[in-house]
BAKE-601019 format. One record per residue: residue number from 1; x, y, z of N, C-alpha, C in turn; residue in three letters. Coordinates in pm, whole numbers. Example, Ala and Ser with C-alpha at 12.3 -4.5 7.8 and 13.67 -1.06 7.14 Angstrom:
! BAKE-601019
i:npx:npy:npz:capx:capy:capz:cpx:cpy:cpz:aa
1:1319:-569:780:1230:-450:780:1320:-330:780:ALA $
2:1285:-225:708:1367:-106:714:1290:3:787:SER $
! end
This chain:
! BAKE-601019
i:npx:npy:npz:capx:capy:capz:cpx:cpy:cpz:aa
1:776:2213:-452:650:2152:-496:564:2117:-374:MET $
2:433:2153:-382:342:2119:-274:321:1968:-269:ASP $
3:315:1909:-149:299:1763:-140:160:1720:-182:PRO $
4:151:1601:-240:21:1540:-268:-45:1498:-138:LEU $
5:35:1438:-50:-14:1387:79:75:1439:190:LEU $
6:12:1492:294:86:1537:412:15:1489:538:GLU $
7:86:1415:618:34:1362:744:98:1439:859:VAL $
8:16:1490:949:67:1573:1058:24:1516:1193:ARG $
9:122:1472:1270:103:1436:1411:-15:1341:1430:ASP $
10:-7:1227:1360:-116:1130:1357:-105:1032:1474:LEU $
11:-218:1008:1541:-224:913:1652:-339:816:1631:TYR $
12:-313:690:1666:-418:589:1669:-384:486:1775:LYS $
13:-463:482:1883:-444:387:1991:-560:287:1992:TYR $
14:-529:165:2030:-632:62:2044:-631:8:2187:TYR $
15:-751:-8:2243:-760:-65:2378:-726:-213:2374:ALA $
16:-653:-258:2474:-618:-400:2486:-736:-474:2547:VAL $
17:-778:-582:2481:-888:-662:2535:-842:-733:2660:LYS $
18:-923:-725:2762:-887:-781:2891:-946:-919:2912:ARG $
19:-874:-998:2990:-929:-1124:3037:-1018:-1101:3158:GLY $
20:-1081:-1208:3208:-1177:-1194:3318:-1111:-1135:3443:PHE $
21:-988:-1176:3473:-922:-1131:3596:-889:-983:3592:ARG $
22:-867:-929:3469:-828:-789:3457:-947:-695:3446:GLN $
23:-1069:-750:3437:-1187:-666:3414:-1212:-569:3529:MET $
24:-1170:-607:3650:-1201:-526:3768:-1081:-443:3813:PHE $
25:-972:-444:3734:-856:-361:3766:-871:-224:3701:GLN $
26:-821:-123:3767:-830:13:3716:-723:37:3609:LYS $
27:-752:133:3523:-653:168:3420:-673:87:3293:GLY $
28:-681:156:3182:-702:90:3053:-569:79:2979:GLN $
29:-530:-42:2945:-409:-62:2867:-439:-38:2719:GLN $
30:-344:24:2651:-363:54:2509:-240:12:2430:VAL $
31:-264:-15:2301:-156:-38:2206:-142:89:2123:VAL $
32:-22:145:2121:2:268:2046:40:229:1903:LYS $
33:-63:203:1822:-39:157:1684:29:264:1601:ALA $
34:-17:388:1615:45:504:1549:59:612:1655:VAL $
35:181:659:1674:212:743:1791:286:870:1749:ASP $
36:212:964:1691:271:1092:1654:348:1089:1523:GLY $
37:288:1034:1419:355:1019:1289:329:1139:1199:VAL $
38:436:1190:1137:426:1299:1041:516:1269:922:SER $
39:467:1296:801:549:1285:680:477:1354:566:PHE $
40:550:1379:457:488:1434:337:537:1356:216:SER $
41:455:1358:111:485:1279:-9:451:1363:-132:LEU $
42:552:1389:-216:531:1466:-337:467:1382:-446:GLU $
43:396:1449:-536:331:1382:-647:433:1312:-735:LYS $
44:402:1186:-774:488:1109:-861:602:1038:-791:GLY $
45:612:1054:-659:720:991:-583:671:862:-517:LYS $
46:767:783:-469:736:659:-395:796:670:-256:VAL $
47:710:666:-156:755:663:-16:747:521:35:LEU $
48:857:468:83:860:335:143:837:349:293:VAL $
49:735:281:345:715:267:489:767:130:528:LEU $
50:877:127:602:943:1:632:950:-22:782:ALA $
51:943:-149:819:952:-187:960:905:-329:977:GLY $
52:928:-383:1095:886:-519:1123:734:-527:1139:GLU $
53:680:-646:1140:537:-666:1164:499:-605:1298:SER $
54:388:-531:1300:344:-467:1423:403:-330:1448:GLY $
55:481:-280:1352:545:-149:1372:449:-33:1348:SER $
56:335:-59:1286:234:44:1265:222:94:1123:GLY $
57:301:38:1032:304:92:896:172:72:821:LYS $
58:108:-43:836:-20:-65:769:-130:22:829:THR $
59:-126:44:959:-225:132:1022:-210:274:971:THR $
60:-87:320:953:-64:453:896:-128:463:758:VAL $
61:-109:360:677:-165:361:541:-317:364:545:ALA $
62:-377:285:632:-524:282:642:-577:417:690:ARG $
63:-505:482:779:-545:615:823:-536:715:708:LEU $
64:-427:707:631:-407:799:519:-516:785:415:ALA $
65:-571:664:399:-677:639:302:-817:662:360:LEU $
66:-823:698:487:-950:715:559:-1029:585:567:ARG $
67:-958:471:563:-1022:343:591:-1043:326:741:ALA $
68:-964:398:818:-974:404:964:-962:549:1005:THR $
69:-1036:590:1106:-1029:729:1152:-922:744:1259:ASP $
70:-841:850:1253:-738:872:1356:-801:922:1486:PRO $
71:-729:900:1596:-771:958:1724:-746:1109:1724:ASP $
72:-634:1148:1662:-603:1290:1646:-500:1305:1535:SER $
73:-483:1428:1490:-390:1455:1381:-465:1493:1254:GLY $
74:-390:1531:1152:-449:1578:1026:-387:1504:908:SER $
75:-468:1484:804:-424:1422:679:-463:1516:565:ILE $
76:-365:1577:502:-392:1669:392:-364:1600:259:PHE $
77:-464:1604:171:-452:1546:38:-482:1655:-63:PHE $
78:-383:1686:-146:-394:1797:-241:-434:1926:-170:GLU $
79:-378:1945:-51:-398:2068:25:-523:2072:110:GLY $
80:-606:1969:107:-731:1967:183:-725:1865:296:ASN $
81:-778:1901:411:-778:1813:528:-889:1709:514:ASP $
82:-852:1588:475:-953:1485:447:-1008:1423:575:VAL $
83:-948:1452:690:-1004:1401:816:-1140:1466:845:THR $
84:-1168:1576:778:-1295:1646:798:-1399:1606:693:LYS $
85:-1359:1520:597:-1449:1481:489:-1557:1384:538:TYR $
86:-1674:1397:477:-1783:1302:500:-1871:1303:376:ALA $
87:-1956:1201:362:-2051:1197:254:-1987:1199:117:GLY $
88:-2034:1287:29:-1986:1293:-109:-1840:1334:-118:SER $
89:-1793:1419:-26:-1652:1457:-25:-1563:1337:0:GLN $
90:-1602:1254:96:-1524:1136:129:-1528:1036:14:LEU $
91:-1642:1020:-49:-1654:929:-163:-1565:975:-278:LYS $
92:-1562:1105:-303:-1477:1159:-410:-1330:1136:-378:HIS $
93:-1291:1154:-252:-1153:1130:-212:-1116:983:-233:PHE $
94:-1205:893:-198:-1175:750:-210:-1165:705:-356:ARG $
95:-1218:785:-448:-1200:755:-589:-1059:790:-635:ALA $
96:-989:872:-557:-855:919:-593:-744:837:-530:SER $
97:-780:742:-443:-680:660:-373:-722:514:-381:VAL $
98:-625:426:-376:-658:284:-383:-548:204:-311:HIS $
99:-585:86:-264:-490:1:-191:-475:-134:-262:MET $
100:-352:-180:-272:-322:-314:-322:-275:-397:-203:VAL $
101:-343:-507:-179:-318:-583:-56:-210:-690:-76:TYR $
102:-167:-742:36:-57:-838:39:-92:-971:-26:GLN $
103:-211:-1022:4:-247:-1158:-36:-328:-1157:-165:ASP $
104:-270:-1195:-277:-343:-1193:-404:-451:-1301:-412:PRO $
105:-450:-1395:-318:-551:-1501:-318:-675:-1459:-239:TYR $
106:-655:-1380:-133:-766:-1338:-49:-829:-1206:-95:ALA $
107:-757:-1126:-171:-806:-991:-205:-900:-989:-325:SER $
108:-912:-1102:-397:-1002:-1110:-511:-1119:-1202:-478:LEU $
109:-1238:-1157:-508:-1358:-1237:-482:-1357:-1360:-573:ASN $
110:-1351:-1482:-516:-1340:-1602:-598:-1463:-1632:-682:PRO $
111:-1575:-1565:-652:-1700:-1591:-724:-1724:-1493:-838:ARG $
112:-1632:-1398:-855:-1650:-1296:-958:-1550:-1316:-1072:MET $
113:-1595:-1290:-1194:-1503:-1290:-1307:-1405:-1173:-1295:LYS $
114:-1290:-1186:-1360:-1189:-1081:-1354:-1244:-949:-1404:ILE $
115:-1324:-952:-1510:-1380:-827:-1563:-1465:-755:-1458:THR $
116:-1541:-831:-1377:-1625:-769:-1274:-1542:-718:-1157:ASP $
117:-1432:-789:-1125:-1343:-746:-1017:-1278:-612:-1051:ILE $
118:-1226:-601:-1172:-1158:-478:-1213:-1259:-365:-1231:VAL $
119:-1383:-399:-1266:-1485:-297:-1290:-1545:-242:-1161:MET $
120:-1523:-309:-1049:-1585:-268:-923:-1569:-119:-892:GLU $
121:-1446:-63:-897:-1432:81:-867:-1508:169:-966:PRO $
122:-1514:127:-1092:-1587:203:-1192:-1737:202:-1163:LEU $
123:-1788:88:-1118:-1930:77:-1087:-1971:167:-971:SER $
124:-1875:192:-881:-1903:276:-764:-1883:424:-796:ILE $
125:-1773:455:-865:-1730:594:-878:-1746:654:-1017:HIS $
126:-1778:573:-1118:-1781:623:-1255:-1917:595:-1319:ASP $
127:-2018:651:-1258:-2155:630:-1308:-2180:705:-1439:ARG $
128:-2096:804:-1473:-2116:883:-1594:-2087:802:-1720:ALA $
129:-2002:701:-1710:-1967:620:-1827:-2073:513:-1852:SER $
130:-2088:476:-1979:-2179:368:-2014:-2114:234:-1978:THR $
131:-2193:128:-1981:-2140:-5:-1953:-2031:-42:-2053:LYS $
132:-2052:-7:-2179:-1952:-36:-2282:-1822:39:-2257:GLU $
133:-1834:164:-2215:-1714:244:-2184:-1639:188:-2064:GLN $
134:-1713:141:-1964:-1647:82:-1847:-1579:-49:-1885:ARG $
135:-1642:-128:-1969:-1579:-253:-2014:-1451:-225:-2092:GLU $
136:-1452:-119:-2171:-1333:-80:-2247:-1219:-38:-2153:GLU $
137:-1256:34:-2046:-1155:76:-1948:-1096:-44:-1876:LYS $
138:-1178:-145:-1850:-1130:-268:-1785:-1026:-337:-1873:VAL $
139:-1057:-354:-1999:-965:-421:-2092:-835:-342:-2105:LEU $
140:-845:-210:-2108:-726:-127:-2119:-638:-142:-1995:LYS $
141:-701:-147:-1876:-626:-164:-1752:-554:-299:-1749:ALA $
142:-622:-404:-1797:-559:-537:-1802:-439:-537:-1897:LEU $
143:-452:-466:-2007:-340:-455:-2102:-224:-380:-2039:GLU $
144:-254:-276:-1962:-149:-193:-1901:-70:-268:-1796:GLU $
145:-131:-369:-1733:-56:-451:-1637:-6:-580:-1701:VAL $
146:-13:-583:-1836:44:-691:-1917:-23:-826:-1893:ARG $
147:-155:-822:-1880:-234:-946:-1876:-297:-962:-2014:LEU $
148:-234:-1043:-2095:-274:-1058:-2236:-299:-1206:-2270:LEU $
149:-393:-1232:-2363:-487:-1136:-2422:-591:-1090:-2319:PRO $
150:-616:-960:-2316:-699:-901:-2212:-840:-959:-2210:ALA $
151:-900:-980:-2327:-1037:-1032:-2332:-1046:-1172:-2274:GLN $
152:-945:-1253:-2300:-942:-1389:-2246:-927:-1386:-2094:ASP $
153:-836:-1301:-2044:-816:-1290:-1899:-944:-1238:-1832:ILE $
154:-1010:-1141:-1895:-1129:-1079:-1838:-1239:-1180:-1812:ALA $
155:-1246:-1285:-1892:-1352:-1385:-1879:-1317:-1499:-1784:ASN $
156:-1197:-1496:-1727:-1157:-1603:-1636:-1201:-1575:-1492:ARG $
157:-1193:-1680:-1409:-1216:-1669:-1266:-1081:-1664:-1195:MET $
158:-1073:-1606:-1075:-944:-1593:-1006:-867:-1724:-990:PRO $
159:-938:-1836:-965:-867:-1963:-942:-794:-2012:-1066:HIS $
160:-824:-1953:-1180:-759:-1993:-1305:-628:-1918:-1329:MET $
161:-592:-1829:-1239:-472:-1747:-1255:-367:-1781:-1150:LEU $
162:-242:-1755:-1183:-133:-1774:-1087:-132:-1658:-988:SER $
163:-50:-1670:-883:-39:-1564:-784:7:-1433:-846:GLY $
164:106:-1440:-933:155:-1319:-1000:49:-1255:-1087:GLY $
165:-29:-1337:-1158:-137:-1284:-1242:-245:-1220:-1156:GLN $
166:-274:-1281:-1042:-376:-1224:-952:-332:-1088:-900:ARG $
167:-203:-1075:-868:-157:-946:-819:-160:-841:-930:GLN $
168:-141:-883:-1053:-157:-791:-1166:-304:-748:-1180:ARG $
169:-396:-840:-1154:-539:-804:-1154:-566:-700:-1046:VAL $
170:-506:-719:-928:-523:-622:-820:-468:-486:-860:ALA $
171:-356:-484:-931:-300:-359:-981:-392:-296:-1085:LEU $
172:-448:-379:-1172:-541:-327:-1274:-663:-266:-1207:ALA $
173:-714:-331:-1104:-830:-277:-1030:-796:-142:-967:ARG $
174:-672:-130:-916:-628:-3:-858:-607:103:-964:ALA $
175:-561:62:-1080:-523:155:-1187:-642:206:-1266:LEU $
176:-751:131:-1271:-859:158:-1366:-924:295:-1344:VAL $
177:-921:347:-1221:-978:478:-1193:-875:590:-1206:MET $
178:-752:554:-1248:-644:651:-1258:-629:729:-1126:ARG $
179:-607:659:-1015:-599:727:-887:-471:811:-876:PRO $
180:-474:909:-789:-356:990:-764:-257:917:-673:ALA $
181:-310:829:-587:-227:760:-488:-265:613:-479:LEU $
182:-164:526:-484:-183:383:-460:-98:343:-340:ILE $
183:-159:276:-246:-87:219:-133:-70:70:-159:VAL $
184:53:26:-167:83:-116:-193:136:-177:-64:ALA $
185:56:-262:-2:90:-320:128:154:-457:109:ASP $
186:286:-462:117:362:-586:100:317:-659:-27:GLU $
187:315:-594:-144:250:-653:-261:321:-773:-321:PRO $
188:447:-798:-284:519:-911:-344:562:-1015:-241:VAL $
189:528:-995:-114:580:-1083:-10:527:-1226:-19:SER $
190:409:-1245:-81:351:-1380:-92:369:-1441:-230:MET $
191:450:-1376:-313:472:-1426:-448:604:-1501:-457:LEU $
192:615:-1588:-556:741:-1657:-580:849:-1555:-615:ASP $
193:971:-1586:-575:1083:-1497:-601:1095:-1466:-750:VAL $
194:1060:-1563:-833:1076:-1548:-978:986:-1439:-1036:SER $
195:874:-1407:-969:782:-1306:-1024:784:-1175:-945:VAL $
196:854:-1171:-833:857:-1047:-754:914:-931:-834:ARG $
197:1025:-956:-902:1089:-852:-980:998:-799:-1090:GLY $
198:918:-887:-1149:826:-846:-1257:720:-751:-1203:GLU $
199:665:-780:-1086:561:-694:-1028:620:-560:-987:ILE $
200:739:-560:-928:803:-435:-887:837:-349:-1009:LEU $
201:885:-414:-1115:917:-340:-1237:790:-283:-1299:GLU $
202:680:-357:-1292:553:-309:-1344:506:-187:-1266:LEU $
203:516:-191:-1135:477:-77:-1053:560:45:-1090:MET $
204:688:24:-1113:777:134:-1152:733:192:-1286:HIS $
205:697:106:-1380:652:151:-1513:522:230:-1505:THR $
206:432:191:-1415:302:256:-1405:311:398:-1349:LEU $
207:427:437:-1300:445:574:-1254:428:673:-1369:LYS $
208:436:626:-1494:420:716:-1609:282:780:-1611:LYS $
209:185:722:-1540:50:779:-1534:39:885:-1425:PHE $
210:152:921:-1365:151:1023:-1260:107:971:-1125:GLY $
211:112:839:-1109:68:778:-983:176:792:-877:ILE $
212:132:826:-758:218:834:-640:194:708:-557:THR $
213:300:655:-497:288:531:-421:333:548:-276:TYR $
214:265:477:-188:321:440:-58:344:290:-65:ILE $
215:469:250:-49:507:109:-61:543:58:78:TYR $
216:463:-35:130:482:-88:265:558:-219:258:ILE $
217:661:-232:339:739:-355:335:817:-374:465:THR $
218:848:-500:493:945:-531:599:1078:-572:537:HIS $
219:1079:-581:403:1195:-632:329:1269:-517:262:ASP $
220:1378:-474:320:1453:-360:266:1523:-393:135:LEU $
221:1535:-522:102:1601:-558:-22:1521:-513:-144:SER $
222:1389:-497:-130:1306:-447:-240:1285:-296:-233:THR $
223:1315:-236:-118:1283:-95:-96:1361:-3:-190:ALA $
224:1490:-28:-205:1573:60:-287:1530:57:-434:ARG $
225:1478:-57:-477:1440:-72:-618:1321:17:-655:TYR $
226:1227:34:-561:1103:105:-594:1095:244:-533:VAL $
227:1170:271:-427:1147:391:-349:1232:512:-385:GLY $
228:1176:629:-356:1251:754:-362:1293:796:-222:ASP $
229:1198:790:-129:1224:822:11:1178:705:97:ASP $
230:1229:702:219:1193:593:310:1167:647:449:ILE $
231:1069:588:517:1042:618:657:1046:486:733:ALA $
232:1136:477:829:1151:356:909:1062:367:1032:ILE $
233:974:266:1050:881:269:1162:915:163:1266:MET $
234:898:201:1392:919:109:1504:825:149:1616:ASN $
235:742:57:1661:650:79:1773:562:202:1752:SER $
236:510:216:1629:416:322:1602:477:458:1570:GLY $
237:609:467:1571:676:595:1545:769:583:1425:ARG $
238:791:694:1355:894:701:1253:1025:738:1321:ILE $
239:1122:647:1315:1249:669:1385:1356:727:1293:VAL $
240:1337:715:1161:1433:772:1067:1366:787:931:GLU $
241:1396:896:865:1338:921:733:1435:1000:648:THR $
242:1419:988:515:1505:1061:425:1512:994:289:GLY $
243:1598:1045:203:1619:984:72:1666:841:91:ALA $
244:1611:749:12:1632:607:39:1778:565:29:ILE $
245:1850:617:-70:1991:579:-83:2072:626:37:ASP $
246:2042:746:86:2116:798:201:2089:716:327:ARG $
247:1959:686:351:1923:613:473:1980:471:471:VAL $
248:1969:403:358:2016:265:352:2168:254:345:LEU $
249:2233:358:293:2379:355:284:2446:403:413:SER $
250:2378:494:483:2436:547:606:2331:565:713:GLY $
251:2272:458:764:2166:470:864:2217:532:993:PRO $
252:2132:614:1054:2171:682:1178:2110:616:1302:ALA $
253:1991:557:1288:1922:501:1404:1959:354:1422:HIS $
254:1977:308:1545:2012:167:1570:1910:69:1513:PRO $
255:1782:105:1515:1680:14:1462:1695:-1:1311:TYR $
256:1725:109:1242:1749:103:1097:1869:15:1067:THR $
257:1974:31:1146:2095:-50:1128:2064:-199:1146:LYS $
258:1978:-229:1244:1942:-369:1269:1863:-427:1152:ALA $
259:1771:-347:1095:1694:-394:980:1785:-421:860:LEU $
260:1880:-331:838:1971:-347:725:2061:-468:743:ILE $
261:2104:-491:864:2192:-606:890:2120:-739:870:SER $
262:1984:-734:874:1906:-857:856:1878:-889:709:ALA $
263:1919:-800:617:1898:-825:475:1988:-940:432:ILE $
264:1933:-1044:369:2016:-1157:325:2120:-1111:223:PRO $
265:2238:-1167:233:2346:-1137:137:2336:-1235:21:ASP $
266:2304:-1185:-101:2288:-1277:-214:2417:-1345:-255:PRO $
267:2532:-1290:-211:2660:-1347:-249:2712:-1449:-147:ASP $
268:2638:-1462:-36:2685:-1555:66:2662:-1698:21:SER $
269:2744:-1786:67:2734:-1927:33:2736:-2010:161:ARG $
270:2657:-2117:162:2657:-2208:276:2757:-2319:247:VAL $
271:2853:-2332:332:2960:-2430:311:2925:-2558:386:CYS $
272:2950:-2670:324:2925:-2798:390:3042:-2890:368:GLY $
273:3031:-3013:420:3138:-3111:402:3139:-3163:260:ASP $
! end
């Protein structure tokens, strides 16, 4: 099967901001945020990008979505090199991809009703539909992420919802355009443990719409639940990749082994006097 997304030899470096004393020294220091990354992702699959903070996984995702331009390398989406896209081509591509952010409190405009938040992508990319048709699509998306009754939720403001409900709104906003690819950047890390499983299970259920995911996390305990394949990132590079069960059960790279050893043991007990 041809991949939905293929990243080839991607690089992104950032210049280090200098202090006054370093301004007159020769040589520019850089941070290698993404340093020669390549991977492919089949349609309907979930690729987990895992690593510690600063490993480059979020930068890879932003590059894949063309939210940031790479220094070099290619990004193929449905067989087309989107690094060459501009204007209407780029706008059409962005209608096919969407990102769900880590913070459900910061990612929703507090001054907008839920119906307007979820309708935002439709207002930009779906001008062919009438206002009534777009409103119907919003309510359907809210129902699909199990925010019921949808009409009641649609009329609320973000501050009236819990963190878990807000992240469901973010999923509805991503889902409403029926994108081919959703990038979920640490989507449950700021939620209570009691609702994390519900959001992950919901994401798994939404695969029935043919959605492909990149799931970004530093927490390998959630990776096996949602992922098909995994790419372990360290210092801007992918150090190990493969089927998730194989990598997590028999890691080959020392960094992968260290990440796995840091997973909390749910059966452990703290003994006291």
